[in-house]
PDB file of the backbone (N, CA, C, O) and the ligand in Angstrom, with CONECT records:
HET     ZN  A 101       1
ATOM      1  N   UNK A   1     270.286  24.275 101.868  1.00  0.00           N
ATOM      2  CA  UNK A   1     270.049  23.657 100.561  1.00  0.00           C
ATOM      3  C   UNK A   1     271.214  22.732 100.228  1.00  0.00           C
ATOM      4  O   UNK A   1     272.355  23.174 100.097  1.00  0.00           O
ATOM      5  N   UNK A   2     270.920  21.486 100.097  1.00  0.00           N
ATOM      6  CA  UNK A   2     271.974  20.502  99.824  1.00  0.00           C
ATOM      7  C   UNK A   2     272.369  20.540  98.354  1.00  0.00           C
ATOM      8  O   UNK A   2     271.561  20.842  97.476  1.00  0.00           O
ATOM      9  N   UNK A   3     273.624  20.228  98.117  1.00  0.00           N
ATOM     10  CA  UNK A   3     274.112  20.127  96.744  1.00  0.00           C
ATOM     11  C   UNK A   3     273.627  18.822  96.130  1.00  0.00           C
ATOM     12  O   UNK A   3     273.349  17.846  96.827  1.00  0.00           O
ATOM     13  N   UNK A   4     273.533  18.832  94.807  1.00  0.00           N
ATOM     14  CA  UNK A   4     273.109  17.629  94.114  1.00  0.00           C
ATOM     15  C   UNK A   4     274.065  17.365  92.980  1.00  0.00           C
ATOM     16  O   UNK A   4     274.685  18.283  92.444  1.00  0.00           O
ATOM     17  N   UNK A   5     274.180  16.101  92.618  1.00  0.00           N
ATOM     18  CA  UNK A   5     275.036  15.756  91.488  1.00  0.00           C
ATOM     19  C   UNK A   5     274.549  14.471  90.855  1.00  0.00           C
ATOM     20  O   UNK A   5     274.085  13.559  91.539  1.00  0.00           O
ATOM     21  N   UNK A   6     274.659  14.414  89.557  1.00  0.00           N
ATOM     22  CA  UNK A   6     274.381  13.166  88.867  1.00  0.00           C
ATOM     23  C   UNK A   6     275.521  12.201  89.138  1.00  0.00           C
ATOM     24  O   UNK A   6     276.668  12.614  89.310  1.00  0.00           O
ATOM     25  N   UNK A   7     275.204  10.928  89.174  1.00  0.00           N
ATOM     26  CA  UNK A   7     276.220   9.915  89.409  1.00  0.00           C
ATOM     27  C   UNK A   7     276.717   9.363  88.076  1.00  0.00           C
ATOM     28  O   UNK A   7     275.942   9.129  87.149  1.00  0.00           O
ATOM     29  N   UNK A   8     278.029   9.162  88.008  1.00  0.00           N
ATOM     30  CA  UNK A   8     278.591   8.489  86.849  1.00  0.00           C
ATOM     31  C   UNK A   8     278.299   6.996  86.969  1.00  0.00           C
ATOM     32  O   UNK A   8     277.894   6.520  88.029  1.00  0.00           O
ATOM     33  N   UNK A   9     278.504   6.264  85.882  1.00  0.00           N
ATOM     34  CA  UNK A   9     278.274   4.816  85.920  1.00  0.00           C
ATOM     35  C   UNK A   9     279.150   4.165  86.986  1.00  0.00           C
ATOM     36  O   UNK A   9     278.718   3.258  87.698  1.00  0.00           O
ATOM     37  N   UNK A  10     280.402   4.649  87.081  1.00  0.00           N
ATOM     38  CA  UNK A  10     281.312   4.080  88.074  1.00  0.00           C
ATOM     39  C   UNK A  10     280.812   4.361  89.490  1.00  0.00           C
ATOM     40  O   UNK A  10     280.872   3.491  90.359  1.00  0.00           O
ATOM     41  N   UNK A  11     280.325   5.565  89.716  1.00  0.00           N
ATOM     42  CA  UNK A  11     279.798   5.905  91.036  1.00  0.00           C
ATOM     43  C   UNK A  11     278.563   5.081  91.363  1.00  0.00           C
ATOM     44  O   UNK A  11     278.350   4.692  92.511  1.00  0.00           O
ATOM     45  N   UNK A  12     277.752   4.817  90.345  1.00  0.00           N
ATOM     46  CA  UNK A  12     276.564   3.987  90.577  1.00  0.00           C
ATOM     47  C   UNK A  12     276.963   2.567  90.971  1.00  0.00           C
ATOM     48  O   UNK A  12     276.355   1.957  91.851  1.00  0.00           O
ATOM     49  N   UNK A  13     278.006   2.048  90.299  1.00  0.00           N
ATOM     50  CA  UNK A  13     278.472   0.695  90.661  1.00  0.00           C
ATOM     51  C   UNK A  13     278.981   0.672  92.092  1.00  0.00           C
ATOM     52  O   UNK A  13     278.710  -0.264  92.844  1.00  0.00           O
ATOM     53  N   UNK A  14     279.728   1.717  92.464  1.00  0.00           N
ATOM     54  CA  UNK A  14     280.239   1.777  93.843  1.00  0.00           C
ATOM     55  C   UNK A  14     279.094   1.893  94.834  1.00  0.00           C
ATOM     56  O   UNK A  14     279.109   1.242  95.878  1.00  0.00           O
ATOM     57  N   UNK A  15     278.107   2.712  94.519  1.00  0.00           N
ATOM     58  CA  UNK A  15     276.973   2.895  95.421  1.00  0.00           C
ATOM     59  C   UNK A  15     276.218   1.581  95.587  1.00  0.00           C
ATOM     60  O   UNK A  15     275.764   1.252  96.683  1.00  0.00           O
ATOM     61  N   UNK A  16     276.086   0.835  94.497  1.00  0.00           N
ATOM     62  CA  UNK A  16     275.414  -0.456  94.563  1.00  0.00           C
ATOM     63  C   UNK A  16     276.172  -1.394  95.485  1.00  0.00           C
ATOM     64  O   UNK A  16     275.573  -2.138  96.263  1.00  0.00           O
ATOM     65  N   UNK A  17     277.513  -1.351  95.390  1.00  0.00           N
ATOM     66  CA  UNK A  17     278.338  -2.228  96.231  1.00  0.00           C
ATOM     67  C   UNK A  17     278.231  -1.814  97.698  1.00  0.00           C
ATOM     68  O   UNK A  17     278.139  -2.670  98.579  1.00  0.00           O
ATOM     69  N   UNK A  18     278.243  -0.517  97.962  1.00  0.00           N
ATOM     70  CA  UNK A  18     278.123  -0.042  99.346  1.00  0.00           C
ATOM     71  C   UNK A  18     276.774  -0.453  99.925  1.00  0.00           C
ATOM     72  O   UNK A  18     276.686  -0.863 101.082  1.00  0.00           O
ATOM     73  N   UNK A  19     275.731  -0.340  99.118  1.00  0.00           N
ATOM     74  CA  UNK A  19     274.396  -0.730  99.584  1.00  0.00           C
ATOM     75  C   UNK A  19     274.387  -2.206  99.973  1.00  0.00           C
ATOM     76  O   UNK A  19     273.783  -2.603 100.970  1.00  0.00           O
ATOM     77  N   UNK A  20     275.077  -3.011  99.153  1.00  0.00           N
ATOM     78  CA  UNK A  20     275.141  -4.447  99.432  1.00  0.00           C
ATOM     79  C   UNK A  20     275.913  -4.701 100.727  1.00  0.00           C
ATOM     80  O   UNK A  20     275.517  -5.525 101.551  1.00  0.00           O
ATOM     81  N   UNK A  21     277.027  -3.973 100.889  1.00  0.00           N
ATOM     82  CA  UNK A  21     277.841  -4.141 102.106  1.00  0.00           C
ATOM     83  C   UNK A  21     277.068  -3.731 103.346  1.00  0.00           C
ATOM     84  O   UNK A  21     277.262  -4.301 104.419  1.00  0.00           O
ATOM     85  N   UNK A  22     276.186  -2.737 103.203  1.00  0.00           N
ATOM     86  CA  UNK A  22     275.384  -2.277 104.325  1.00  0.00           C
ATOM     87  C   UNK A  22     274.198  -3.195 104.592  1.00  0.00           C
ATOM     88  O   UNK A  22     273.513  -3.061 105.606  1.00  0.00           O
ATOM     89  N   UNK A  23     273.961  -4.126 103.677  1.00  0.00           N
ATOM     90  CA  UNK A  23     272.833  -5.020 103.850  1.00  0.00           C
ATOM     91  C   UNK A  23     271.502  -4.383 103.477  1.00  0.00           C
ATOM     92  O   UNK A  23     270.441  -4.841 103.901  1.00  0.00           O
ATOM     93  N   UNK A  24     271.571  -3.326 102.682  1.00  0.00           N
ATOM     94  CA  UNK A  24     270.350  -2.663 102.238  1.00  0.00           C
ATOM     95  C   UNK A  24     269.648  -3.540 101.202  1.00  0.00           C
ATOM     96  O   UNK A  24     270.230  -3.894 100.177  1.00  0.00           O
ATOM     97  N   UNK A  25     268.427  -3.875 101.476  1.00  0.00           N
ATOM     98  CA  UNK A  25     267.695  -4.725 100.540  1.00  0.00           C
ATOM     99  C   UNK A  25     266.333  -4.130 100.216  1.00  0.00           C
ATOM    100  O   UNK A  25     265.803  -3.288 100.941  1.00  0.00           O
ATOM    101  N   UNK A  26     265.793  -4.597  99.110  1.00  0.00           N
ATOM    102  CA  UNK A  26     264.473  -4.155  98.672  1.00  0.00           C
ATOM    103  C   UNK A  26     263.423  -4.543  99.705  1.00  0.00           C
ATOM    104  O   UNK A  26     263.377  -5.696 100.136  1.00  0.00           O
ATOM    105  N   UNK A  27     262.571  -3.587 100.112  1.00  0.00           N
ATOM    106  CA  UNK A  27     261.543  -3.912 101.103  1.00  0.00           C
ATOM    107  C   UNK A  27     260.476  -4.875 100.553  1.00  0.00           C
ATOM    108  O   UNK A  27     259.738  -5.496 101.319  1.00  0.00           O
ATOM    109  N   UNK A  28     260.407  -4.987  99.252  1.00  0.00           N
ATOM    110  CA  UNK A  28     259.363  -5.827  98.661  1.00  0.00           C
ATOM    111  C   UNK A  28     259.840  -7.249  98.373  1.00  0.00           C
ATOM    112  O   UNK A  28     259.127  -8.209  98.666  1.00  0.00           O
ATOM    113  N   UNK A  29     261.037  -7.396  97.804  1.00  0.00           N
ATOM    114  CA  UNK A  29     261.486  -8.723  97.388  1.00  0.00           C
ATOM    115  C   UNK A  29     262.799  -9.134  98.029  1.00  0.00           C
ATOM    116  O   UNK A  29     263.227 -10.277  97.865  1.00  0.00           O
ATOM    117  N   UNK A  30     263.454  -8.232  98.759  1.00  0.00           N
ATOM    118  CA  UNK A  30     264.720  -8.585  99.392  1.00  0.00           C
ATOM    119  C   UNK A  30     265.902  -8.551  98.440  1.00  0.00           C
ATOM    120  O   UNK A  30     267.006  -8.953  98.807  1.00  0.00           O
ATOM    121  N   UNK A  31     265.684  -8.078  97.226  1.00  0.00           N
ATOM    122  CA  UNK A  31     266.755  -8.028  96.237  1.00  0.00           C
ATOM    123  C   UNK A  31     267.699  -6.867  96.476  1.00  0.00           C
ATOM    124  O   UNK A  31     267.487  -6.048  97.370  1.00  0.00           O
ATOM    125  N   UNK A  32     268.746  -6.806  95.664  1.00  0.00           N
ATOM    126  CA  UNK A  32     269.742  -5.746  95.790  1.00  0.00           C
ATOM    127  C   UNK A  32     269.297  -4.517  95.012  1.00  0.00           C
ATOM    128  O   UNK A  32     269.075  -4.589  93.803  1.00  0.00           O
ATOM    129  N   UNK A  33     269.167  -3.388  95.703  1.00  0.00           N
ATOM    130  CA  UNK A  33     268.765  -2.160  95.016  1.00  0.00           C
ATOM    131  C   UNK A  33     269.922  -1.511  94.268  1.00  0.00           C
ATOM    132  O   UNK A  33     271.090  -1.746  94.578  1.00  0.00           O
ATOM    133  N   UNK A  34     269.583  -0.707  93.295  1.00  0.00           N
ATOM    134  CA  UNK A  34     270.577   0.076  92.563  1.00  0.00           C
ATOM    135  C   UNK A  34     270.137   1.529  92.580  1.00  0.00           C
ATOM    136  O   UNK A  34     268.963   1.828  92.797  1.00  0.00           O
ATOM    137  N   UNK A  35     271.097   2.444  92.346  1.00  0.00           N
ATOM    138  CA  UNK A  35     270.700   3.857  92.321  1.00  0.00           C
ATOM    139  C   UNK A  35     269.625   4.086  91.260  1.00  0.00           C
ATOM    140  O   UNK A  35     269.748   3.623  90.127  1.00  0.00           O
ATOM    141  N   UNK A  36     268.588   4.794  91.635  1.00  0.00           N
ATOM    142  CA  UNK A  36     267.525   5.090  90.680  1.00  0.00           C
ATOM    143  C   UNK A  36     268.102   5.904  89.529  1.00  0.00           C
ATOM    144  O   UNK A  36     268.758   6.918  89.768  1.00  0.00           O
ATOM    145  N   UNK A  37     267.874   5.485  88.285  1.00  0.00           N
ATOM    146  CA  UNK A  37     268.562   6.081  87.130  1.00  0.00           C
ATOM    147  C   UNK A  37     268.390   7.590  87.008  1.00  0.00           C
ATOM    148  O   UNK A  37     269.335   8.297  86.658  1.00  0.00           O
ATOM    149  N   UNK A  38     267.198   8.083  87.292  1.00  0.00           N
ATOM    150  CA  UNK A  38     266.945   9.495  87.047  1.00  0.00           C
ATOM    151  C   UNK A  38     267.138  10.345  88.301  1.00  0.00           C
ATOM    152  O   UNK A  38     266.766  11.518  88.331  1.00  0.00           O
ATOM    153  N   UNK A  39     267.731   9.734  89.346  1.00  0.00           N
ATOM    154  CA  UNK A  39     267.891  10.455  90.594  1.00  0.00           C
ATOM    155  C   UNK A  39     269.301  10.996  90.742  1.00  0.00           C
ATOM    156  O   UNK A  39     270.252  10.488  90.149  1.00  0.00           O
ATOM    157  N   UNK A  40     269.407  12.036  91.545  1.00  0.00           N
ATOM    158  CA  UNK A  40     270.698  12.632  91.834  1.00  0.00           C
ATOM    159  C   UNK A  40     271.120  12.279  93.250  1.00  0.00           C
ATOM    160  O   UNK A  40     270.290  11.972  94.105  1.00  0.00           O
ATOM    161  N   UNK A  41     272.406  12.329  93.479  1.00  0.00           N
ATOM    162  CA  UNK A  41     272.912  12.204  94.842  1.00  0.00           C
ATOM    163  C   UNK A  41     272.751  13.544  95.532  1.00  0.00           C
ATOM    164  O   UNK A  41     272.934  14.597  94.920  1.00  0.00           O
ATOM    165  N   UNK A  42     272.413  13.497  96.791  1.00  0.00           N
ATOM    166  CA  UNK A  42     272.278  14.728  97.570  1.00  0.00           C
ATOM    167  C   UNK A  42     273.365  14.757  98.626  1.00  0.00           C
ATOM    168  O   UNK A  42     273.439  13.875  99.482  1.00  0.00           O
ATOM    169  N   UNK A  43     274.193  15.759  98.563  1.00  0.00           N
ATOM    170  CA  UNK A  43     275.269  15.898  99.544  1.00  0.00           C
ATOM    171  C   UNK A  43     274.735  16.611 100.776  1.00  0.00           C
ATOM    172  O   UNK A  43     274.010  17.600 100.670  1.00  0.00           O
ATOM    173  N   UNK A  44     275.099  16.101 101.941  1.00  0.00           N
ATOM    174  CA  UNK A  44     274.694  16.736 103.190  1.00  0.00           C
ATOM    175  C   UNK A  44     275.731  17.776 103.585  1.00  0.00           C
ATOM    176  O   UNK A  44     276.919  17.614 103.306  1.00  0.00           O
ATOM    177  N   UNK A  45     275.284  18.833 104.231  1.00  0.00           N
ATOM    178  CA  UNK A  45     276.229  19.879 104.658  1.00  0.00           C
ATOM    179  C   UNK A  45     277.343  19.331 105.538  1.00  0.00           C
ATOM    180  O   UNK A  45     278.459  19.849 105.504  1.00  0.00           O
ATOM    181  N   UNK A  46     277.066  18.293 106.327  1.00  0.00           N
ATOM    182  CA  UNK A  46     278.070  17.739 107.218  1.00  0.00           C
ATOM    183  C   UNK A  46     279.108  16.873 106.537  1.00  0.00           C
ATOM    184  O   UNK A  46     280.061  16.439 107.184  1.00  0.00           O
ATOM    185  N   UNK A  47     278.952  16.606 105.236  1.00  0.00           N
ATOM    186  CA  UNK A  47     279.944  15.826 104.518  1.00  0.00           C
ATOM    187  C   UNK A  47     279.419  14.501 104.010  1.00  0.00           C
ATOM    188  O   UNK A  47     280.010  13.919 103.101  1.00  0.00           O
ATOM    189  N   UNK A  48     278.325  14.004 104.569  1.00  0.00           N
ATOM    190  CA  UNK A  48     277.742  12.766 104.081  1.00  0.00           C
ATOM    191  C   UNK A  48     276.900  13.018 102.848  1.00  0.00           C
ATOM    192  O   UNK A  48     276.901  14.123 102.304  1.00  0.00           O
ATOM    193  N   UNK A  49     276.188  12.010 102.409  1.00  0.00           N
ATOM    194  CA  UNK A  49     275.329  12.152 101.241  1.00  0.00           C
ATOM    195  C   UNK A  49     274.272  11.067 101.280  1.00  0.00           C
ATOM    196  O   UNK A  49     274.406  10.087 102.013  1.00  0.00           O
ATOM    197  N   UNK A  50     273.221  11.238 100.492  1.00  0.00           N
ATOM    198  CA  UNK A  50     272.309  10.118 100.317  1.00  0.00           C
ATOM    199  C   UNK A  50     271.950   9.973  98.846  1.00  0.00           C
ATOM    200  O   UNK A  50     271.934  10.941  98.086  1.00  0.00           O
ATOM    201  N   UNK A  51     271.668   8.760  98.480  1.00  0.00           N
ATOM    202  CA  UNK A  51     271.374   8.416  97.100  1.00  0.00           C
ATOM    203  C   UNK A  51     270.047   7.655  97.091  1.00  0.00           C
ATOM    204  O   UNK A  51     269.858   6.717  97.865  1.00  0.00           O
ATOM    205  N   UNK A  52     269.152   8.056  96.228  1.00  0.00           N
ATOM    206  CA  UNK A  52     267.881   7.356  96.122  1.00  0.00           C
ATOM    207  C   UNK A  52     268.078   6.045  95.379  1.00  0.00           C
ATOM    208  O   UNK A  52     268.587   6.018  94.258  1.00  0.00           O
ATOM    209  N   UNK A  53     267.670   4.964  96.019  1.00  0.00           N
ATOM    210  CA  UNK A  53     267.855   3.630  95.462  1.00  0.00           C
ATOM    211  C   UNK A  53     266.505   3.051  95.044  1.00  0.00           C
ATOM    212  O   UNK A  53     265.454   3.410  95.575  1.00  0.00           O
ATOM    213  N   UNK A  54     266.576   2.145  94.079  1.00  0.00           N
ATOM    214  CA  UNK A  54     265.362   1.480  93.631  1.00  0.00           C
ATOM    215  C   UNK A  54     265.723   0.044  93.268  1.00  0.00           C
ATOM    216  O   UNK A  54     266.819  -0.227  92.777  1.00  0.00           O
ATOM    217  N   UNK A  55     264.798  -0.864  93.514  1.00  0.00           N
ATOM    218  CA  UNK A  55     265.036  -2.259  93.168  1.00  0.00           C
ATOM    219  C   UNK A  55     264.687  -2.481  91.699  1.00  0.00           C
ATOM    220  O   UNK A  55     263.544  -2.287  91.286  1.00  0.00           O
ATOM    221  N   UNK A  56     265.681  -2.888  90.921  1.00  0.00           N
ATOM    222  CA  UNK A  56     265.430  -3.164  89.516  1.00  0.00           C
ATOM    223  C   UNK A  56     265.043  -4.624  89.312  1.00  0.00           C
ATOM    224  O   UNK A  56     264.651  -5.035  88.220  1.00  0.00           O
ATOM    225  N   UNK A  57     265.162  -5.393  90.389  1.00  0.00           N
ATOM    226  CA  UNK A  57     264.858  -6.815  90.313  1.00  0.00           C
ATOM    227  C   UNK A  57     263.356  -7.049  90.172  1.00  0.00           C
ATOM    228  O   UNK A  57     262.914  -7.773  89.280  1.00  0.00           O
ATOM    229  N   UNK A  58     262.578  -6.433  91.057  1.00  0.00           N
ATOM    230  CA  UNK A  58     261.124  -6.617  91.012  1.00  0.00           C
ATOM    231  C   UNK A  58     260.457  -5.372  90.438  1.00  0.00           C
ATOM    232  O   UNK A  58     259.231  -5.303  90.350  1.00  0.00           O
ATOM    233  N   UNK A  59     261.266  -4.389  90.050  1.00  0.00           N
ATOM    234  CA  UNK A  59     260.751  -3.145  89.493  1.00  0.00           C
ATOM    235  C   UNK A  59     259.707  -2.523  90.395  1.00  0.00           C
ATOM    236  O   UNK A  59     258.704  -1.967  89.948  1.00  0.00           O
ATOM    237  N   UNK A  60     259.986  -2.641  91.692  1.00  0.00           N
ATOM    238  CA  UNK A  60     259.112  -2.049  92.685  1.00  0.00           C
ATOM    239  C   UNK A  60     259.099  -0.530  92.528  1.00  0.00           C
ATOM    240  O   UNK A  60     260.095   0.076  92.134  1.00  0.00           O
ATOM    241  N   UNK A  61     257.972   0.062  92.839  1.00  0.00           N
ATOM    242  CA  UNK A  61     257.880   1.522  92.782  1.00  0.00           C
ATOM    243  C   UNK A  61     258.519   2.150  94.013  1.00  0.00           C
ATOM    244  O   UNK A  61     258.707   3.365  94.071  1.00  0.00           O
ATOM    245  N   UNK A  62     258.852   1.317  94.999  1.00  0.00           N
ATOM    246  CA  UNK A  62     259.422   1.839  96.234  1.00  0.00           C
ATOM    247  C   UNK A  62     260.798   2.438  95.980  1.00  0.00           C
ATOM    248  O   UNK A  62     261.620   1.875  95.258  1.00  0.00           O
ATOM    249  N   UNK A  63     261.022   3.582  96.587  1.00  0.00           N
ATOM    250  CA  UNK A  63     262.348   4.183  96.558  1.00  0.00           C
ATOM    251  C   UNK A  63     262.781   4.383  97.988  1.00  0.00           C
ATOM    252  O   UNK A  63     261.974   4.728  98.852  1.00  0.00           O
ATOM    253  N   UNK A  64     264.039   4.171  98.233  1.00  0.00           N
ATOM    254  CA  UNK A  64     264.547   4.362  99.578  1.00  0.00           C
ATOM    255  C   UNK A  64     265.962   4.878  99.485  1.00  0.00           C
ATOM    256  O   UNK A  64     266.646   4.689  98.479  1.00  0.00           O
ATOM    257  N   UNK A  65     266.393   5.532 100.543  1.00  0.00           N
ATOM    258  CA  UNK A  65     267.666   6.247 100.496  1.00  0.00           C
ATOM    259  C   UNK A  65     268.800   5.402 101.032  1.00  0.00           C
ATOM    260  O   UNK A  65     268.677   4.756 102.073  1.00  0.00           O
ATOM    261  N   UNK A  66     269.900   5.417 100.312  1.00  0.00           N
ATOM    262  CA  UNK A  66     271.170   4.892 100.818  1.00  0.00           C
ATOM    263  C   UNK A  66     271.891   6.075 101.444  1.00  0.00           C
ATOM    264  O   UNK A  66     272.261   7.021 100.749  1.00  0.00           O
ATOM    265  N   UNK A  67     272.092   6.024 102.752  1.00  0.00           N
ATOM    266  CA  UNK A  67     272.754   7.127 103.451  1.00  0.00           C
ATOM    267  C   UNK A  67     274.237   6.817 103.568  1.00  0.00           C
ATOM    268  O   UNK A  67     274.635   5.771 104.079  1.00  0.00           O
ATOM    269  N   UNK A  68     275.036   7.742 103.088  1.00  0.00           N
ATOM    270  CA  UNK A  68     276.486   7.558 103.087  1.00  0.00           C
ATOM    271  C   UNK A  68     277.130   8.398 104.175  1.00  0.00           C
ATOM    272  O   UNK A  68     276.755   9.549 104.398  1.00  0.00           O
ATOM    273  N   UNK A  69     278.099   7.807 104.844  1.00  0.00           N
ATOM    274  CA  UNK A  69     278.909   8.569 105.796  1.00  0.00           C
ATOM    275  C   UNK A  69     279.810   9.513 104.998  1.00  0.00           C
ATOM    276  O   UNK A  69     279.980   9.343 103.791  1.00  0.00           O
ATOM    277  N   UNK A  70     280.388  10.509 105.677  1.00  0.00           N
ATOM    278  CA  UNK A  70     281.322  11.399 104.963  1.00  0.00           C
ATOM    279  C   UNK A  70     282.429  10.620 104.259  1.00  0.00           C
ATOM    280  O   UNK A  70     282.822  10.972 103.146  1.00  0.00           O
ATOM    281  N   UNK A  71     282.938   9.555 104.902  1.00  0.00           N
ATOM    282  CA  UNK A  71     284.009   8.756 104.298  1.00  0.00           C
ATOM    283  C   UNK A  71     283.514   8.058 103.033  1.00  0.00           C
ATOM    284  O   UNK A  71     284.215   8.017 102.022  1.00  0.00           O
ATOM    285  N   UNK A  72     282.304   7.512 103.100  1.00  0.00           N
ATOM    286  CA  UNK A  72     281.758   6.809 101.939  1.00  0.00           C
ATOM    287  C   UNK A  72     281.451   7.778 100.804  1.00  0.00           C
ATOM    288  O   UNK A  72     281.668   7.474  99.631  1.00  0.00           O
ATOM    289  N   UNK A  73     280.944   8.944 101.174  1.00  0.00           N
ATOM    290  CA  UNK A  73     280.666   9.948 100.150  1.00  0.00           C
ATOM    291  C   UNK A  73     281.956  10.381  99.462  1.00  0.00           C
ATOM    292  O   UNK A  73     281.989  10.605  98.252  1.00  0.00           O
ATOM    293  N   UNK A  74     283.005  10.491 100.253  1.00  0.00           N
ATOM    294  CA  UNK A  74     284.302  10.877  99.706  1.00  0.00           C
ATOM    295  C   UNK A  74     284.815   9.785  98.773  1.00  0.00           C
ATOM    296  O   UNK A  74     285.367  10.077  97.712  1.00  0.00           O
ATOM    297  N   UNK A  75     284.632   8.535  99.167  1.00  0.00           N
ATOM    298  CA  UNK A  75     285.080   7.413  98.345  1.00  0.00           C
ATOM    299  C   UNK A  75     284.352   7.392  97.012  1.00  0.00           C
ATOM    300  O   UNK A  75     284.889   6.914  96.013  1.00  0.00           O
ATOM    301  N   UNK A  76     283.144   7.904  96.996  1.00  0.00           N
ATOM    302  CA  UNK A  76     282.371   7.958  95.768  1.00  0.00           C
ATOM    303  C   UNK A  76     282.685   9.220  94.953  1.00  0.00           C
ATOM    304  O   UNK A  76     282.182   9.397  93.843  1.00  0.00           O
ATOM    305  N   UNK A  77     283.502  10.068  95.510  1.00  0.00           N
ATOM    306  CA  UNK A  77     283.834  11.291  94.799  1.00  0.00           C
ATOM    307  C   UNK A  77     282.768  12.358  94.927  1.00  0.00           C
ATOM    308  O   UNK A  77     282.678  13.261  94.095  1.00  0.00           O
ATOM    309  N   UNK A  78     281.952  12.252  95.982  1.00  0.00           N
ATOM    310  CA  UNK A  78     280.879  13.236  96.169  1.00  0.00           C
ATOM    311  C   UNK A  78     281.307  14.357  97.099  1.00  0.00           C
ATOM    312  O   UNK A  78     280.532  15.275  97.367  1.00  0.00           O
ATOM    313  N   UNK A  79     282.545  14.286  97.595  1.00  0.00           N
ATOM    314  CA  UNK A  79     282.999  15.270  98.579  1.00  0.00           C
ATOM    315  C   UNK A  79     283.203  16.649  97.953  1.00  0.00           C
ATOM    316  O   UNK A  79     283.266  17.654  98.662  1.00  0.00           O
ATOM    317  N   UNK A  80     283.306  16.695  96.646  1.00  0.00           N
ATOM    318  CA  UNK A  80     283.602  17.976  95.989  1.00  0.00           C
ATOM    319  C   UNK A  80     282.339  18.789  95.724  1.00  0.00           C
ATOM    320  O   UNK A  80     282.409  19.889  95.175  1.00  0.00           O
ATOM    321  N   UNK A  81     281.194  18.254  96.110  1.00  0.00           N
ATOM    322  CA  UNK A  81     279.940  18.971  95.842  1.00  0.00           C
ATOM    323  C   UNK A  81     279.891  20.265  96.637  1.00  0.00           C
ATOM    324  O   UNK A  81     278.914  21.009  96.546  1.00  0.00           O
TER     325      UNK A  81
HETATM  326 ZN    ZN A 101     262.571  -5.770  94.838  1.00  0.00          ZN2+
END
């Protein structure tokens, strides 16, 4: 059972930036996704995490996961989960 945590506004901004650096784009419009507002981050037992992302640009219903390495999860402050 993976741990979950709500993201702070600062963590959401960082996650958005990481998604951009990874080249993660909306499958529908190619826009930059942001963490889905009502979603939690899920920490993986191995130290990584994933965050459900959604495109606010086209308000697509599609959701997709931003997968974070242990280092990225730590940078977001998710390592304490
Ligand atoms: Zn989109």
